N, C-alpha and C positions, 0 to 999 in steps of 0.2 A: 605100329601104325594102325589104321583102320578104326573101328569102333571100340577098340579095347579100352577099358577104363583103368585108370591108374589107381591102384589100391592105396588107401590112405594108411599112414603109419599108425598103428594102434597106440603107440606111445604118445603121439600128438593128441590123440583123442582123449587121453586122460586129462581131466580138468586140473587146472593149476590150483595150488592151495590158496584158499581164501584168506582174507585178513584175519578172520576169527580163528582159523586153524593155526595161523602164525603167531597168534597171541597179541596182535595189534588191535586195539579198540578204536574204531573211527571216531573222530572228534565230532561232538554234537554242535549244531549251529547255535550261536548265541541268540537268546531271545531279543526281539526288537525292543528298544527302550521306549516306553510309552511316555508321552508328555504328561506333565502334572496337571491336576485339575485347574489350578490357578492360571497356568499358561493357556489352556484351552479356553477358559472363560475370557481371558484378556484378548486373545486372537478373535474370538467370536464377537466380542463387543466392538473391537476396532473395525472388523468387516461390516458389522451392522451399522455403525456410525457412518462409515464411508459410503455404504450403499444408500443409506437414508439421505445423506447430503447430496449425492448425485441424483437421486430420484426427486428430491425437493427442487434442485436447480432445474431439472428437466421439466417438472410440472410448471414451474414459474415461467420458463421460456414458452411452453406450450400455451399457458393461460394468457400471457400478455401478447403472444404472437409477434415478437420483436424481430427486426431485420438484422440487428447486430452492428449497424453503422454508428449508433450512438455512443459506442465505447471509446470513440476517438475524441469526444467532446471534452472529457476531463483534462487530458494533456494540453489541449488548446487553451482551455481556461486557465490552467496553471501557468502557461507561458504569458498570458495577459496579466495574471496576478503578479508574476515576477517583474514584468515591465512596470506595473503600477507601483510596486514597492521601491524600485530603483528611482523612478521619477519623484516619488514623495520624499525620499531621502535627499535627493538633489535639490528639491525646492525648499525644504525646511532647514537645510544646513546653514544657509547664510543668515536668515532671521534668528535662528537659535544661537549663533555664535556672536551676534552683535546686539544682544539685549542687555548688556551690562549698564550702559549709560542711558539708553532709551529702551524701554520695555516694549518689545514687539510680541513676545510670547512668554508665558509663565514657565517656570522651571518644571512644574509637574506635568504640564502639557508636553514639554520637550521630552521628559522621561517616558511618558506614555507613548508618544509618537515614535521615538527611536526603538523602544521595546517592541512595539507592534510591527513596525516596518521591517526591522532586522530579523525578528523571529519568523515572520511568514515569508521573508525572502529566503531564509535558510530552508524552511519547509518546502517551498516551491522547488528549490534546487535539488533537495534530497528526493522529492517525488519524481522529478524529471529524470534524475540519474537512475532511480529505480526502474523507470520505464525503459531506459536505454539498455540496462543489463537484465531486463525482464524479471525483475523482482518487485512485484506489485504490492501496494498497501492494501490491507483489508478495507472493504468499502465502508464498513461501520466506523473504523478509525478515521478514514478520510472524511466521512460525513461529520464526525465530531469536531475535527480540526477546521473544517469549512464553517461550521456553525460558530466556533470560537473566533475565527478570522472575521466573519461578518459582524459579530458583536464588537470586537476590538476596533476594527476599522471604522465602524459607525461612531463609536465613542470618541475615537481619536479625531475624526472629522468634526464632530460637534465641539470638542474642546478647542481645536485650532480656529474654527470659524467664530467661536465665541470670543477668543482672545483678539482676533482680527476686528470683530465688531466693537468690542470695548475700546480698543485703540482708536478706531475711526470715530467713535462717538465722543471722544475727549475733546474734539475740535483742535487737536494738536497733531499736526502731521510732521513727521521728521523730514529733514532735508532729503533723505534718500527714500523716496516713496516706492522704489522698486522692491524693497524688502517686504513692504506691505502687500505688494502684488504677488510675491513669492508665497507669502503666508496664505493668502486667499486661494492661490493655485493649489497649494498642498492640501488644504481642506477640501477643495472641490474634487481633486483627483482621489482623495481618500474616500469620498462618497462613491465614486465610480468603483473603487476597489471593493467597497462593501457590497455593492450590487453584483460584482463578479463572484464574490464568495457566496452570495445568496443563490445565484444561478448555479454555481458549481455544486452547492449543497443539494439543490432540487434534482439536478441531473444525476448526481452520484447515488442518491437514495433511489431514484426510479430505476437506474441501471442495476443497482444491487438487488432490488426487489424482483426485477425481471430475470436475474441470474446471468446477465451478460458479463458482469465483473465479479470477482470473488471478494 
């Protein structure tokens, strides 16, 4: 006891044999695999494009100083366009299917009307479904489709009203004048639909330029 120190065993002080003395060579670490030059270039270009796109969108937002509330206008307009297409199909159906004996509307006008109304009815449904699942259309594609819808609705309205006017100027009114009213109503509603697509086109282009929609 006391302050006496315990002497260490000299055998323990002998160093243990190293790995080299035992003849075992330590494994060298594998060199890190460097990415190829093409891979580096591709990643750099992708990052640069993504950064440029975000910077461009941010600059457009800052330049136009938008509040962001206008991005809800395109879905509302698409709902109105959907309603217009349904109403137009309902109005033109009766005159189109009773023009065999008495001509209310020409066959080419019927083909143009059904093609236009059904096509953009499907487009409105797909657009709204995309909004529900948060899968948006690119604003440039939406603008192109809105421009096409404006032109086709305007052309369809002109053809329908032209057929209605020709039938009226014949001084021959069929017994069922209600079909003539349906024809005039379909042409008038188609004009409203063309205006909706024109407004939708302007709103979409402005929001796309502001960077509020992709």
